[in-house]
TORDOVO-465215 format. One record per residue (C-alpha): residue number from 1; residue in one letter; x, y, z. Coordinates in nm, 3 decimals, m for minus. Example, Ala and Ser with C-alpha at 12.3 -4.5 7.8 and 13.67 -1.06 7.14 Angstrom:
BEGIN
<i=1 aa=A u=1.230 v=m0.450 w=0.780>
<i=2 aa=S u=1.367 v=m0.106 w=0.714>
END
This chain:
BEGIN
<i=1 aa=M u=m2.435 v=m5.012 w=0.129>
<i=2 aa=S u=m2.259 v=m4.900 w=0.446>
<i=3 aa=E u=m2.084 v=m4.561 w=0.455>
<i=4 aa=A u=m1.747 v=m4.729 w=0.519>
<i=5 aa=V u=m1.780 v=m4.948 w=0.209>
<i=6 aa=R u=m1.901 v=m4.653 w=0.000>
<i=7 aa=A u=m1.602 v=m4.444 w=0.109>
<i=8 aa=A u=m1.360 v=m4.725 w=0.030>
<i=9 aa=L u=m1.505 v=m4.764 w=m0.319>
<i=10 aa=E u=m1.487 v=m4.390 w=m0.387>
<i=11 aa=N u=m1.126 v=m4.376 w=m0.271>
<i=12 aa=S u=m1.026 v=m4.663 w=m0.497>
<i=13 aa=V u=m1.183 v=m4.540 w=m0.822>
<i=14 aa=D u=m0.860 v=m4.397 w=m0.964>
<i=15 aa=G u=m0.663 v=m4.710 w=m0.886>
<i=16 aa=L u=m0.926 v=m4.933 w=m1.040>
<i=17 aa=A u=m0.934 v=m4.725 w=m1.358>
<i=18 aa=E u=m0.558 v=m4.768 w=m1.398>
<i=19 aa=N u=m0.510 v=m5.126 w=m1.285>
<i=20 aa=T u=m0.825 v=m5.324 w=m1.367>
<i=21 aa=P u=m0.854 v=m5.466 w=m1.718>
<i=22 aa=K u=m1.182 v=m5.379 w=m1.885>
<i=23 aa=T u=m1.205 v=m5.692 w=m2.099>
<i=24 aa=D u=m1.208 v=m5.962 w=m1.830>
<i=25 aa=A u=m1.331 v=m5.912 w=m1.476>
<i=26 aa=G u=m1.207 v=m6.255 w=m1.369>
<i=27 aa=F u=m1.553 v=m6.392 w=m1.284>
<i=28 aa=L u=m1.644 v=m6.761 w=m1.287>
<i=29 aa=W u=m1.951 v=m6.832 w=m1.498>
<i=30 aa=D u=m2.183 v=m7.132 w=m1.520>
<i=31 aa=F u=m2.240 v=m7.154 w=m1.145>
<i=32 aa=W u=m2.522 v=m7.079 w=m0.904>
<i=33 aa=Y u=m2.497 v=m6.750 w=m0.711>
<i=34 aa=P u=m2.724 v=m6.612 w=m0.436>
<i=35 aa=A u=m2.895 v=m6.298 w=m0.567>
<i=36 aa=M u=m3.106 v=m6.195 w=m0.269>
<i=37 aa=R u=m3.320 v=m6.330 w=0.011>
<i=38 aa=S u=m3.649 v=m6.495 w=m0.079>
<i=39 aa=E u=m3.842 v=m6.253 w=0.141>
<i=40 aa=E u=m3.738 v=m5.963 w=m0.083>
<i=41 aa=I u=m3.962 v=m6.078 w=m0.368>
<i=42 aa=Y u=m4.331 v=m6.087 w=m0.288>
<i=43 aa=G u=m4.666 v=m6.015 w=m0.450>
<i=44 aa=K u=m4.631 v=m5.853 w=m0.790>
<i=45 aa=N u=m4.334 v=m5.638 w=m0.689>
<i=46 aa=L u=m4.013 v=m5.644 w=m0.891>
<i=47 aa=A u=m3.670 v=m5.642 w=m0.727>
<i=48 aa=K u=m3.332 v=m5.546 w=m0.870>
<i=49 aa=A u=m2.998 v=m5.715 w=m0.816>
<i=50 aa=M u=m2.657 v=m5.733 w=m0.978>
<i=51 aa=L u=m2.440 v=m6.044 w=m1.015>
<i=52 aa=L u=m2.109 v=m6.054 w=m1.201>
<i=53 aa=E u=m2.182 v=m5.701 w=m1.333>
<i=54 aa=V u=m2.505 v=m5.826 w=m1.489>
<i=55 aa=P u=m2.814 v=m5.624 w=m1.385>
<i=56 aa=L u=m3.107 v=m5.849 w=m1.295>
<i=57 aa=V u=m3.476 v=m5.806 w=m1.231>
<i=58 aa=L u=m3.637 v=m6.067 w=m1.007>
<i=59 aa=G u=m3.991 v=m6.141 w=m0.905>
<i=60 aa=R u=m4.235 v=m6.414 w=m0.812>
<i=61 aa=T u=m4.528 v=m6.545 w=m1.016>
<i=62 aa=T u=m4.876 v=m6.589 w=m0.873>
<i=63 aa=E u=m4.790 v=m6.962 w=m0.847>
<i=64 aa=G u=m4.498 v=m6.873 w=m0.619>
<i=65 aa=K u=m4.217 v=m6.944 w=m0.867>
<i=66 aa=A u=m3.918 v=m6.709 w=m0.850>
<i=67 aa=F u=m3.774 v=m6.580 w=m1.179>
<i=68 aa=A u=m3.473 v=m6.378 w=m1.291>
<i=69 aa=M u=m3.417 v=m6.187 w=m1.615>
<i=70 aa=R u=m3.153 v=m5.947 w=m1.737>
<i=71 aa=D u=m3.280 v=m5.603 w=m1.643>
<i=72 aa=A u=m3.289 v=m5.476 w=m2.000>
<i=73 aa=C u=m3.560 v=m5.493 w=m2.264>
<i=74 aa=P u=m3.416 v=m5.645 w=m2.585>
<i=75 aa=H u=m3.598 v=m5.371 w=m2.783>
<i=76 aa=R u=m3.437 v=m5.047 w=m2.663>
<i=77 aa=G u=m3.252 v=m5.154 w=m2.348>
<i=78 aa=I u=m3.466 v=m4.979 w=m2.089>
<i=79 aa=P u=m3.462 v=m5.168 w=m1.756>
<i=80 aa=L u=m3.753 v=m5.409 w=m1.734>
<i=81 aa=S u=m3.769 v=m5.336 w=m1.361>
<i=82 aa=Y u=m3.953 v=m5.013 w=m1.454>
<i=83 aa=G u=m4.225 v=m5.220 w=m1.616>
<i=84 aa=H u=m4.550 v=m5.376 w=m1.498>
<i=85 aa=F u=m4.574 v=m5.735 w=m1.375>
<i=86 aa=D u=m4.915 v=m5.900 w=m1.358>
<i=87 aa=G u=m4.804 v=m6.220 w=m1.185>
<i=88 aa=K u=m4.725 v=m6.403 w=m1.510>
<i=89 aa=N u=m4.593 v=m6.161 w=m1.773>
<i=90 aa=L u=m4.362 v=m5.861 w=m1.744>
<i=91 aa=Q u=m4.451 v=m5.562 w=m1.963>
<i=92 aa=C u=m4.185 v=m5.309 w=m2.064>
<i=93 aa=S u=m4.269 v=m4.951 w=m1.967>
<i=94 aa=Y u=m4.137 v=m4.803 w=m2.296>
<i=95 aa=H u=m4.329 v=m4.971 w=m2.580>
<i=96 aa=G u=m4.531 v=m5.232 w=m2.395>
<i=97 aa=W u=m4.342 v=m5.538 w=m2.514>
<i=98 aa=E u=m4.452 v=m5.823 w=m2.292>
<i=99 aa=F u=m4.243 v=m6.122 w=m2.179>
<i=100 aa=E u=m4.332 v=m6.445 w=m2.002>
<i=101 aa=A u=m4.147 v=m6.410 w=m1.672>
<i=102 aa=C u=m4.022 v=m6.765 w=m1.624>
<i=103 aa=S u=m3.892 v=m6.814 w=m1.979>
<i=104 aa=G u=m3.822 v=m6.463 w=m2.110>
<i=105 aa=Q u=m4.021 v=m6.537 w=m2.428>
<i=106 aa=C u=m4.195 v=m6.241 w=m2.586>
<i=107 aa=V u=m4.573 v=m6.285 w=m2.598>
<i=108 aa=E u=m4.688 v=m5.949 w=m2.728>
<i=109 aa=I u=m4.569 v=m5.639 w=m2.919>
<i=110 aa=P u=m4.859 v=m5.389 w=m2.917>
<i=111 aa=S u=m4.731 v=m5.185 w=m3.214>
<i=112 aa=L u=m4.751 v=m5.479 w=m3.455>
<i=113 aa=T u=m5.043 v=m5.493 w=m3.696>
<i=114 aa=S u=m5.207 v=m5.787 w=m3.871>
<i=115 aa=H u=m4.991 v=m5.713 w=m4.174>
<i=116 aa=D u=m4.661 v=m5.750 w=m3.988>
<i=117 aa=K u=m4.482 v=m6.082 w=m4.038>
<i=118 aa=L u=m4.255 v=m6.065 w=m3.733>
<i=119 aa=K u=m4.292 v=m6.380 w=m3.521>
<i=120 aa=V u=m4.313 v=m6.248 w=m3.166>
<i=121 aa=E u=m4.243 v=m6.587 w=m3.007>
<i=122 aa=R u=m3.891 v=m6.587 w=m3.155>
<i=123 aa=I u=m3.795 v=m6.284 w=m2.947>
<i=124 aa=N u=m3.660 v=m6.345 w=m2.598>
<i=125 aa=A u=m3.538 v=m6.134 w=m2.311>
<i=126 aa=V u=m3.231 v=m6.282 w=m2.143>
<i=127 aa=H u=m3.354 v=m6.521 w=m1.875>
<i=128 aa=Y u=m3.162 v=m6.704 w=m1.601>
<i=129 aa=P u=m3.260 v=m7.023 w=m1.416>
<i=130 aa=C u=m3.377 v=m6.954 w=m1.063>
<i=131 aa=E u=m3.410 v=m7.174 w=m0.751>
<i=132 aa=E u=m3.478 v=m7.107 w=m0.384>
<i=133 aa=R u=m3.281 v=m7.270 w=m0.104>
<i=134 aa=D u=m3.238 v=m7.183 w=0.264>
<i=135 aa=G u=m3.431 v=m6.858 w=0.223>
<i=136 aa=Y u=m3.220 v=m6.732 w=m0.072>
<i=137 aa=V u=m3.295 v=m6.687 w=m0.442>
<i=138 aa=W u=m3.014 v=m6.855 w=m0.637>
<i=139 aa=V u=m2.950 v=m6.760 w=m1.000>
<i=140 aa=Y u=m2.752 v=m6.973 w=m1.245>
<i=141 aa=M u=m2.522 v=m6.728 w=m1.422>
<i=142 aa=S u=m2.438 v=m6.877 w=m1.760>
<i=143 aa=A u=m2.155 v=m6.721 w=m1.956>
<i=144 aa=P u=m2.271 v=m6.446 w=m2.196>
<i=145 aa=G u=m2.345 v=m6.577 w=m2.543>
<i=146 aa=T u=m2.355 v=m6.944 w=m2.439>
<i=147 aa=R u=m2.637 v=m7.194 w=m2.411>
<i=148 aa=L u=m2.744 v=m7.351 w=m2.086>
<i=149 aa=P u=m2.639 v=m7.713 w=m2.034>
<i=150 aa=E u=m2.912 v=m7.969 w=m2.083>
<i=151 aa=R u=m2.894 v=m8.060 w=m1.716>
<i=152 aa=L u=m2.812 v=m7.803 w=m1.449>
<i=153 aa=P u=m2.641 v=m7.895 w=m1.123>
<i=154 aa=A u=m2.855 v=m7.862 w=m0.811>
<i=155 aa=A u=m2.852 v=m7.523 w=m0.639>
<i=156 aa=P u=m2.651 v=m7.533 w=m0.313>
<i=157 aa=E u=m2.837 v=m7.621 w=0.004>
<i=158 aa=L u=m2.712 v=m7.604 w=0.362>
<i=159 aa=E u=m2.678 v=m7.943 w=0.530>
<i=160 aa=K u=m2.910 v=m7.995 w=0.827>
<i=161 aa=S u=m2.869 v=m8.299 w=1.049>
<i=162 aa=S u=m3.217 v=m8.306 w=1.206>
<i=163 aa=S u=m3.571 v=m8.210 w=1.111>
<i=164 aa=K u=m3.597 v=m7.945 w=1.383>
<i=165 aa=F u=m3.350 v=m7.658 w=1.379>
<i=166 aa=K u=m3.308 v=m7.281 w=1.403>
<i=167 aa=I u=m3.172 v=m7.075 w=1.113>
<i=168 aa=M u=m3.014 v=m6.731 w=1.077>
<i=169 aa=R u=m2.901 v=m6.521 w=0.780>
<i=170 aa=L u=m2.667 v=m6.221 w=0.756>
<i=171 aa=E u=m2.483 v=m6.033 w=0.482>
<i=172 aa=C u=m2.228 v=m5.756 w=0.434>
<i=173 aa=E u=m2.049 v=m5.593 w=0.139>
<i=174 aa=L u=m1.676 v=m5.594 w=0.075>
<i=175 aa=P u=m1.504 v=m5.325 w=m0.139>
<i=176 aa=S u=m1.277 v=m5.568 w=m0.318>
<i=177 aa=H u=m1.242 v=m5.791 w=m0.620>
<i=178 aa=I u=m1.384 v=m6.138 w=m0.575>
<i=179 aa=D u=m1.034 v=m6.293 w=m0.579>
<i=180 aa=H u=m0.934 v=m6.115 w=m0.259>
<i=181 aa=G u=m1.265 v=m6.202 w=m0.098>
<i=182 aa=I u=m1.220 v=m6.571 w=m0.181>
<i=183 aa=I u=m0.861 v=m6.579 w=m0.056>
<i=184 aa=G u=m0.984 v=m6.435 w=0.273>
<i=185 aa=L u=m1.257 v=m6.699 w=0.285>
<i=186 aa=M u=m1.001 v=m6.981 w=0.255>
<i=187 aa=D u=m0.739 v=m6.832 w=0.488>
<i=188 aa=P u=m0.740 v=m6.981 w=0.841>
<i=189 aa=A u=m0.432 v=m6.787 w=0.957>
<i=190 aa=H u=m0.611 v=m6.452 w=0.995>
<i=191 aa=G u=m0.845 v=m6.582 w=1.267>
<i=192 aa=P u=m0.640 v=m6.502 w=1.582>
<i=193 aa=F u=m0.571 v=m6.151 w=1.451>
<i=194 aa=V u=m0.888 v=m6.038 w=1.274>
<i=195 aa=H u=m1.135 v=m6.226 w=1.494>
<i=196 aa=Q u=m0.993 v=m6.145 w=1.834>
<i=197 aa=S u=m1.265 v=m6.145 w=2.098>
<i=198 aa=W u=m1.331 v=m6.278 w=2.445>
<i=199 aa=F u=m1.559 v=m6.550 w=2.307>
<i=200 aa=W u=m1.332 v=m6.672 w=2.026>
<i=201 aa=R u=m0.955 v=m6.636 w=1.998>
<i=202 aa=S u=m0.660 v=m6.419 w=2.098>
<i=203 aa=K u=m0.309 v=m6.371 w=1.964>
<i=204 aa=T u=m0.172 v=m6.580 w=2.250>
<i=205 aa=S u=m0.387 v=m6.875 w=2.141>
<i=206 aa=I u=m0.176 v=m6.937 w=1.829>
<i=207 aa=H u=m0.016 v=m7.280 w=1.821>
<i=208 aa=E u=0.116 v=m7.517 w=1.558>
<i=209 aa=K u=m0.151 v=m7.749 w=1.420>
<i=210 aa=A u=m0.138 v=m7.952 w=1.101>
<i=211 aa=K u=m0.450 v=m7.969 w=0.884>
<i=212 aa=Q u=m0.522 v=m8.246 w=0.636>
<i=213 aa=F u=m0.688 v=m8.165 w=0.303>
<i=214 aa=E u=m0.862 v=m8.392 w=0.054>
<i=215 aa=P u=m1.016 v=m8.329 w=m0.289>
<i=216 aa=I u=m1.392 v=m8.314 w=m0.338>
<i=217 aa=P u=m1.592 v=m8.226 w=m0.652>
<i=218 aa=N u=m1.519 v=m7.863 w=m0.751>
<i=219 aa=G u=m1.314 v=m7.800 w=m0.439>
<i=220 aa=F u=m1.131 v=m7.940 w=m0.139>
<i=221 aa=R u=m1.207 v=m8.042 w=0.218>
<i=222 aa=M u=m1.031 v=m7.980 w=0.544>
<i=223 aa=S u=m1.073 v=m8.332 w=0.676>
<i=224 aa=P u=m1.276 v=m8.389 w=0.996>
<i=225 aa=H u=m1.069 v=m8.276 w=1.293>
<i=226 aa=Q u=m1.099 v=m8.145 w=1.645>
<i=227 aa=P u=m1.129 v=m7.765 w=1.640>
<i=228 aa=S u=m0.918 v=m7.535 w=1.852>
<i=229 aa=A u=m0.955 v=m7.602 w=2.223>
<i=230 aa=N u=m0.885 v=m7.231 w=2.282>
<i=231 aa=S u=m1.223 v=m7.122 w=2.139>
<i=232 aa=A u=m1.500 v=m7.080 w=2.394>
<i=233 aa=P u=m1.788 v=m7.203 w=2.169>
<i=234 aa=Y u=m1.619 v=m7.538 w=2.108>
<i=235 aa=K u=m1.539 v=m7.575 w=2.477>
<i=236 aa=L u=m1.902 v=m7.510 w=2.563>
<i=237 aa=L u=m2.029 v=m7.758 w=2.304>
<i=238 aa=A u=m1.803 v=m8.035 w=2.436>
<i=239 aa=K u=m1.910 v=m7.960 w=2.792>
<i=240 aa=M u=m2.279 v=m7.979 w=2.698>
<i=241 aa=T u=m2.250 v=m8.325 w=2.541>
<i=242 aa=G u=m1.951 v=m8.472 w=2.719>
<i=243 aa=E u=m1.824 v=m8.582 w=2.379>
<i=244 aa=T u=m1.554 v=m8.475 w=2.137>
<i=245 aa=V u=m1.629 v=m8.193 w=1.891>
<i=246 aa=T u=m1.541 v=m8.257 w=1.527>
<i=247 aa=T u=m1.532 v=m7.998 w=1.249>
<i=248 aa=T u=m1.544 v=m8.052 w=0.872>
<i=249 aa=I u=m1.481 v=m7.756 w=0.642>
<i=250 aa=D u=m1.537 v=m7.757 w=0.264>
<i=251 aa=F u=m1.432 v=m7.500 w=0.005>
<i=252 aa=V u=m1.626 v=m7.532 w=m0.320>
<i=253 aa=L u=m1.619 v=m7.332 w=m0.643>
<i=254 aa=P u=m1.709 v=m7.069 w=m0.722>
<i=255 aa=N u=m1.738 v=m6.896 w=m0.385>
<i=256 aa=M u=m1.848 v=m7.118 w=m0.098>
<i=257 aa=R u=m1.718 v=m7.224 w=0.243>
<i=258 aa=T u=m1.924 v=m7.465 w=0.453>
<i=259 aa=E u=m1.853 v=m7.582 w=0.806>
<i=260 aa=I u=m2.024 v=m7.856 w=1.007>
<i=261 aa=D u=m1.953 v=m7.894 w=1.380>
<i=262 aa=R u=m2.081 v=m8.202 w=1.562>
<i=263 aa=S u=m2.074 v=m8.327 w=1.919>
<i=264 aa=G u=m2.304 v=m8.610 w=2.015>
<i=265 aa=K u=m2.656 v=m8.526 w=1.894>
<i=266 aa=L u=m2.583 v=m8.154 w=1.872>
<i=267 aa=W u=m2.472 v=m7.989 w=1.548>
<i=268 aa=F u=m2.403 v=m7.650 w=1.393>
<i=269 aa=S u=m2.390 v=m7.600 w=1.016>
<i=270 aa=S u=m2.291 v=m7.281 w=0.834>
<i=271 aa=R u=m2.225 v=m7.156 w=0.482>
<i=272 aa=A u=m2.051 v=m6.839 w=0.370>
<i=273 aa=T u=m2.052 v=m6.731 w=0.006>
<i=274 aa=V u=m1.854 v=m6.442 w=m0.141>
<i=275 aa=T u=m2.043 v=m6.326 w=m0.450>
<i=276 aa=P u=m1.909 v=m6.078 w=m0.708>
<i=277 aa=V u=m2.144 v=m5.785 w=m0.762>
<i=278 aa=R u=m1.897 v=m5.579 w=m0.965>
<i=279 aa=R u=m1.524 v=m5.616 w=m1.016>
<i=280 aa=D u=m1.469 v=m5.376 w=m0.724>
<i=281 aa=L u=m1.749 v=m5.501 w=m0.496>
<i=282 aa=C u=m1.854 v=m5.836 w=m0.359>
<i=283 aa=R u=m2.097 v=m5.954 w=m0.093>
<i=284 aa=I u=m2.079 v=m6.209 w=0.187>
<i=285 aa=D u=m2.399 v=m6.405 w=0.247>
<i=286 aa=F u=m2.384 v=m6.608 w=0.567>
<i=287 aa=V u=m2.642 v=m6.862 w=0.675>
<i=288 aa=A u=m2.628 v=m7.095 w=0.974>
<i=289 aa=A u=m2.855 v=m7.364 w=1.114>
<i=290 aa=W u=m2.830 v=m7.555 w=1.441>
<i=291 aa=N u=m3.015 v=m7.768 w=1.694>
<i=292 aa=L u=m2.831 v=m7.629 w=1.996>
<i=293 aa=P u=m3.055 v=m7.490 w=2.274>
<i=294 aa=F u=m2.968 v=m7.128 w=2.198>
<i=295 aa=P u=m3.194 v=m6.863 w=2.038>
<i=296 aa=V u=m3.129 v=m6.696 w=1.704>
<i=297 aa=S u=m3.075 v=m6.360 w=1.876>
<i=298 aa=I u=m2.764 v=m6.486 w=2.057>
<i=299 aa=F u=m2.600 v=m6.632 w=1.747>
<i=300 aa=R u=m2.687 v=m6.321 w=1.547>
<i=301 aa=I u=m2.493 v=m6.098 w=1.787>
<i=302 aa=F u=m2.175 v=m6.304 w=1.758>
<i=303 aa=A u=m2.206 v=m6.358 w=1.381>
<i=304 aa=K u=m2.247 v=m5.983 w=1.324>
<i=305 aa=I u=m1.923 v=m5.922 w=1.511>
<i=306 aa=F u=m1.742 v=m6.177 w=1.291>
<i=307 aa=L u=m1.872 v=m6.029 w=0.966>
<i=308 aa=R u=m1.796 v=m5.674 w=1.076>
<i=309 aa=Q u=m1.436 v=m5.774 w=1.156>
<i=310 aa=D u=m1.396 v=m5.925 w=0.807>
<i=311 aa=Q u=m1.555 v=m5.621 w=0.645>
<i=312 aa=E u=m1.329 v=m5.375 w=0.829>
<i=313 aa=T u=m1.022 v=m5.576 w=0.731>
<i=314 aa=M u=m1.120 v=m5.577 w=0.363>
<i=315 aa=I u=m1.186 v=m5.202 w=0.373>
<i=316 aa=R u=m0.836 v=m5.149 w=0.510>
<i=317 aa=Q u=m0.685 v=m5.386 w=0.254>
<i=318 aa=S u=m0.853 v=m5.192 w=m0.027>
<i=319 aa=E u=m0.652 v=m4.884 w=0.075>
<i=320 aa=G u=m0.332 v=m5.071 w=m0.011>
<i=321 aa=L u=m0.460 v=m5.257 w=m0.315>
<i=322 aa=K u=m0.559 v=m4.938 w=m0.496>
<i=323 aa=H u=m0.185 v=m4.870 w=m0.543>
<i=324 aa=N u=m0.143 v=m5.208 w=m0.719>
<i=325 aa=P u=0.130 v=m5.352 w=m0.494>
<i=326 aa=R u=0.306 v=m5.680 w=m0.567>
<i=327 aa=L u=0.154 v=m5.953 w=m0.351>
<i=328 aa=M u=0.321 v=m6.262 w=m0.208>
<i=329 aa=L u=0.155 v=m6.594 w=m0.126>
<i=330 aa=I u=0.370 v=m6.832 w=0.077>
<i=331 aa=D u=0.358 v=m7.204 w=0.150>
<i=332 aa=D u=0.164 v=m7.195 w=0.475>
<i=333 aa=A u=m0.204 v=m7.111 w=0.502>
<i=334 aa=D u=m0.179 v=m6.952 w=0.156>
<i=335 aa=R u=m0.131 v=m7.288 w=m0.015>
<i=336 aa=P u=m0.503 v=m7.345 w=m0.091>
<i=337 aa=A u=m0.521 v=m6.999 w=m0.249>
<i=338 aa=K u=m0.211 v=m7.068 w=m0.462>
<i=339 aa=D u=m0.345 v=m7.400 w=m0.580>
END
């Protein structure tokens, strides 16, 4: 966690205590969320994460399958992340209860004797479905106390338009409730102000431009259109191909924005997710893939600047939100957020 985000969280503690309801954090359950990068779980090591205020322990079996469990032993509640993982089963460090990692089913309780009638196999640690896509471990966060559906939707995967491509991943934390993070994700009007830079936009580049929206499953789409001619990257792409650049942007529940830019045979595809960690903290995970003749190092520089600008804006916004001001959404670029 960066020092700026830590300071913003510390400064907002009093406001959160007064203004945030304790009963409902406003999270959306029964969706896939990215927990961490795939490279963070390796060998027999255990990794910790938090999604929707649920502590998780993650790992990878000797067969290479990622798993996720609630980081709490159902016996006495000690975090299972303190335990021992042998590549198949996770053993609690307190009393040695052992659980099958990919199902959460208890397989052994060392203190039981031959006279005990307790059926170990009926005991389960809370387990969450896990899939890997685009270098991320996705966890399906079912609502507490509910059963998983018989058939889960597929975990999100970034669209790639050719077999050969480059890929880049970045993340940053935002000291805000998920609602404010999502509104920022959907808001196109902040671009010329927050993302001012020589390579992107300036205040003087603002001009009237109508956008068309259409419904898609669990979200809406900004229909294919020509992006701003004032942005240097789009100008460069059109110059490279000699063809028109088209952009399609999707917003999908619970937390995802995807963008696909095409010009001739060249394409750039990106996804940004805003994931709730706690009610006062969320995380942006950004992944992009492309077949343009530019190295990852170049794109990483520009993407870091974008994310840092968003992060700094959310830190500043948190200063005002801690005083619980009345907010106003109007019928311009705020319409998607109101709907």
